[in-house]
N, C-alpha and C positions, 0 to 999 in steps of 0.2 A: 504493499499500500503506499509505503514512503517513495518507493521510485515514482510513482506515479505523481506523486504531488511535487517531488523534486524537478520532473521533468515540465510539470505545467507550470512552474515558476520559470523555468528556462524558456519555454515557450510564450510566456507572458512578458519575459524581458526582449524577446525578438519581436514581439509585438511593438513594443514601445520603441525600440530601434526603427521598425519598419515606418511607423507612425510620424516619427522625427523625421524621418526622411522622406515624409509624403508619399509613401508607397502605401495607400491607404486598402487596396485590395486585399495587399499581405498582410497588414496590420489586422484587419477583420478575419483574415484566416488564421493567424496566430492567436487570435482571441478565442476564436472556435477550437482550436486546438488545445488551449490552456483549460477551457471551460470543460471540454471532452475529457480530459484526462483526471480533472477535479471529480467529475460525476463518476467516473470508472473507480476512482479510489473510494468513493463512497457507496457505490456498488458492491465494491470488494467488502468494504466495512459491514455493509447491512447484511450480505449473504454469506460470506466466509468463502464465495466463488470467484473465479476470473470473471471478469465483466465480459459482455458478449462483443463481438468484432464488428461493432456499428461505430458510425460516427454522428448518429442521430441523438441530438441533444435531449430533445423531447423523451423518446424513449427511454433513454439512460436516465435522466431525471424520475422518471416512474418507477423505476427499476431499485430505487433507493430510498433512505430514509428522510431525505431533505426535505424539508418544509419549505414551499415558494408562495411567496404572495402573488397577487395576480399580476403584478408589475414586473417581477422577476420571471415567470411564465412566460410573460410578453416578451420580454428580453431575450430569453432562451430560444423562444419560437423565431425571432428577429433572426439571431445569430446563427440558427441552424439553417435558416433560408439563405444567407449568405454565403455557408459552405457551398452550395452549388454554383453560385457565381464565380467563385475563385479557382474551380476544378475545370470548368468546361468552355472552351475558346469561344463559342458564339454567346455565352452570357457574360463573361468577361470582357468582350470588346464592346458589348452594351453599357457596362457599369462602369467603365474608367472615367475617372473625372479630371 
């Protein structure tokens, strides 16, 4: 579980670097990765099992004992949707600013 948290911190640091460099699509991607890894740590903690091999933040949030208010659920859903934009060329092309 500690490994998930360590890597999540590293990913968050990468997100900050990308943001400061105005590489916003990659900043969003790294934020997604950091949240994903924290949720996987929470799933591991809650279930004692290896978390599922998915990138779906909403699904992962539902698999652990983390309590999310409506704003946080909405935020996770928004970040979840950004993951697609950073992975597929046709979506990436339409999202750059």
